[in-house]
N, C-alpha and C positions, 0 to 999 in steps of 0.2 A: 512143500510143507514151510521149510524155513523162507523162500519167496512168499510164502503166502503171508506168513507171520509179519515178516519185515514191510511188505506192501500195505498191511491195515495198519501198522504202526504208525506209515509217514501219511498214510490217507484217510483213516480214521481217527485215532488214538490222538495223538499229536495237535491235529487241525480241531476236532469237533468236542473231544472230551477234555482236553486240557486248554485248549485256546492258545498253544504254544505259536509264538512271533517268527516271523521266517527266519531271524537272527537263529532262534531256538534251534530250528527245524534244519537249519543247514550245518549248524554245529554238531547236532546229533548225525546227521547224512555223513559229515567227514569221520566222526569217530569208529562209525559202523561200517566205513570203507576200511579204514585203517584196520581193523579188527579181522575184516573177511581176507583182506589180503595177506596178514599176517598167519592167519590160521590157515589158509592154502600154502603158503611156503612151508608151513612148518610139516601140513599132511603130505606136501609132493604134489598137489591136485590144484585142478581150475577151481577159481572160485564158484563157478556155477555148477559145480560138484559137492561142494559142504555141505552136510547136514547137519540136522538140531544137535544128534550127539557129538558133533567135533565141538561145541561150546560148553566146555565141561571149565571147573574152577582154577583146575591146574593153568589149563590153556590161558585163560583171561588174568591171571596172574601173573604169567609168563609174557603176555601182552604190555600190561602195564609198566613191568621192569622195561620192555624192550623199548616205551616212550622216553625213558629217562637216559636207557644205556646205548640205544641204537638210535635216536633220534634226538638225544640232548635235549629231551622237553624237561621243563623244571616240575619241580613237585607239585604245584598249584596247578600247571596244565594235566598232569596225571590226575590230579584229584577230580577235575574238571571232567576228564575223559571218563572218568570211573562213573561220576553221575550220570553222564549220558547213556553209561552201558546200563546202570541201575534201571532207567526208566526203561532202557528196552528189555531188559530180564524179569521185569514186574511184569511187562506187557505179554511176554511169555508165559510167565508162572500162571496170569489168567486164564488162559486159550490153550494152555496144554500139560493139563494136569498131572498127567502119565510122567511127566519127567519133572515134577515138582521138586525134588529132592536136590537133582543135580541144579536147577536154577535157584535153589533157596542157597545153596553153598557158594554160588555166585555172590549172590547178592549179600553173602557175610564176609565178603573179602573187605577189610577196614582202608578207610583212608590213610595216606600218608602224611604223618606231621608234617608241616613244613614250616621251616624258620622264616618268620615275617620280616623283612628287611624295614628300617624307616623309610618313609616317602622321602623321592627325593624332589626338591621344592626350589625355585629361585626367589629370591628378595625382589621387593618392588622396584628399586630402582634397576635392577639387571631385566626385570621382563619389560621395563620402559625402555630401555636401551634397545631392544631387541624389535620392539613395536614401531619405534622411530626409524628404523633402519631400513624401511621398502624405500622407492623414489615413488612419493606421493604425486608427482608431476606426470607419471604416465599411468595408462589404466591397469595394468596388471600389477603396477605398485599399489596403487589405490586398493585393488582387492585384496591384496596380500597385506597393506594394513589393516583393513577393516576386519578381515578375517582374525589375526591374531588379537586385534582389540577386541573381537567377539569372544575368542576362545576365554581371554582373561577376564572380563568382564562375567561372563556367563559360568566359568567353570565348567563348562560343556563339554561333553565326550565327542570323539570325534566323529562318531555317527551321527550325533545330535547336531553337530553342525553341518556335514555333509548332507544329512537330510531335511534340513532346514528351508521352508518355500517363503516365499514373498508374503503370503497370505498368514503366516505365523507371527509375522511382527506388526506390531503396533507404535510407528515413528512417530505419532502425535502425543502429547503428555496425557496419561502418563505412560512414558516410554517402557515396552516391555516385550519380552519374545516367548514363545511357547515352544517348548523343548518336550521330543519325543524321545523319552528313555528307555532303559532296559525294560522288559515284560510289558512293553506298551503303555508302559506308564508315563501320564503327560504333568509337567510344571509348568507355571510359570515364572518368569525371571525378568526382574527390573533391568532396565538397560541404562547406561551414563547417559547423558545428552551427547557427549562426545561421539559414543558408539551410534546412538540415536541416527545424527547428522551425518557419520560416515556412511551409515546403510543408506541412507537417504539419496547421498550423493550417488553411492555405487548403484543403486536403482535407476537413477538420469542416466548414468555414462552406459548402462545396461539395454535399458529400454525395456526391462522384464515387466511382465504381469503376477499378478498374483499366484496361479498354480506354478509356476516355474522357482527351480532351485535358487537359492540366495548365492551361493558360491560356484561360481561355474570354472572350468578349463577354457585352454584358447580354442578348442574346439567344438565351445559350446555343449560340453557335456557338463554334468554334475562332479565337482570334484571328489576324487577316493581318498582313502586313507593314506595311500602312497602319497597322493599330489600335497595332500595337505602336510605330511611328515617331510616332504621336499622341500616346499614353502618355508616351514619352519628353520629349516637344518641352513637352507639358502641366508636368510637373516641372522641366524644367530651365531653362525661359524664367524663372522668378522666380530662379532661382540665378543665371542669367546678368548680370539686373539689378543684382544685388548683387556681381556681379564682373565689370567691365566688359572685364577682359583674356579674358575666355572669349568674347566677342561676335562675334571675327573669325573664328571658326570654328562650321561649323554641326555642331551635335551630333546625330548620327545613332545607330542601334543598333549600327552597325559599329565606331564611336567608342569606345564601351563593351569591344568585342572588343579591340582596340588597347590601350585601358587597361590591360585585365588582362595583355595581354602584355608592356608596359613594366614592370607592375610586379612580374610574375615577373621580369625581367630585372634590376630593380633590387634586387631581393631576394637577386641570387647565384645563382638557378636556371640552372642549363647549357642553353644554347641548345638542345639534342637534345631534352631535356626540355620545354620549350616547345614544341617543335615537336609533340610527339606531344600535348601537353594541348590546344592549338590545333587539331589535326588537318590540319596542312600536310602537301600532299605532298611538300615538297622542303625543306629546310633554308634555301635559297636565300631562300625566303620570309619565313622567319623572321629571316633576319639584316635584313632591312631595318630594324627595330626598334633593332637597336643603332649603325644611322647616324641614326636618327632621335631617339634619347636625348638631352635636353641635359641632365641631369642626370650623365649618366655621361660627357659630354664635359667637363663644368666641374669633376667629380671628378679626371678625367685631368688637365686643367690644372692643377689646384690642386697634384697629386700631383707633376708635372713641374716645377713652380715650386719646391717643396721639394727635391726631389731633386736639381735643378740647383745648390743653393746660393747661390741669388739672394737676398740681402736686399732688404727692401721699404726704398724710399727713406726717409729720417726727416728731410730737409732741409725747408726751405720750398720752397712751390711755385715753380719757374722763372715769372720772369716777364721779358717782355721789355722792353727797355731804351727809353728813350722815344726815341732816333734811329731805331730799330727801328721802332716804331708810328708817327713820324712819316714814314718811309718809306711805310710800307704805306699810309698815310692818302692818300699823295700818288698812289698807282697810280689 
């Protein structure tokens, strides 16, 4: 019974009824795989021997705790796994009403509140330094330069960059790229002339056609997530050595996406335009960059100081009197 419901979940419900993307399907698959392995270990039996009665609320709650304690997953990852499990248990509820109470208890498990960290981003001067680092005299160096420039120009997710095809690009004016984001959503993003020129030269170097991927590795295979991360780290590390203030943050491809958003915000672009530019499903996600942007906070503070009519003190700095110093030293 369990195997039958799992099979129908992946073969019928997700692709046909929900229209889930391959990325979603793989994420749900990984979640159920981890759950079944956890339950099998707790029950001291093989995964093939599990039955529906093994999937109760206490076991699922224990699995969610195990993700954080045993696998060192973040709270956000825990909540994503929970969302996948909710979808699966809703499917069980619709197809196995005899155990509806057990499934309802699982669905009642709450999400865990996560502390939202400020988005890490780089200032434009730092991004330009990283983009300028590749040796553009070589083919691989030109690919790296074009990739980094494209990521910053478009604020693209890694999956959008690695899945980009030549036929998705319009390299003649008006320059633009068609990106395929989460949930199979597509959006058009304008390209700088520099980005279009770099892409055009990359195509001439590779001799690629429209249905091929834009960013390829040395084995003529599309770049992977790890490949993009390696390229960024390779060119960011020398820049970080010259700029120690960057050493406290881990520079990932998603940091380039954040940096694009902050640059747009600092240029005065409306937050709703930034939402569409980045492909956010909700403006609440885009609003994170307003609270993150230190430059805008500094400008607001300076404007507040100016409009408040407070004059900076021109007198000599205050110094404590000798008797006060003597008192403090006596404590």
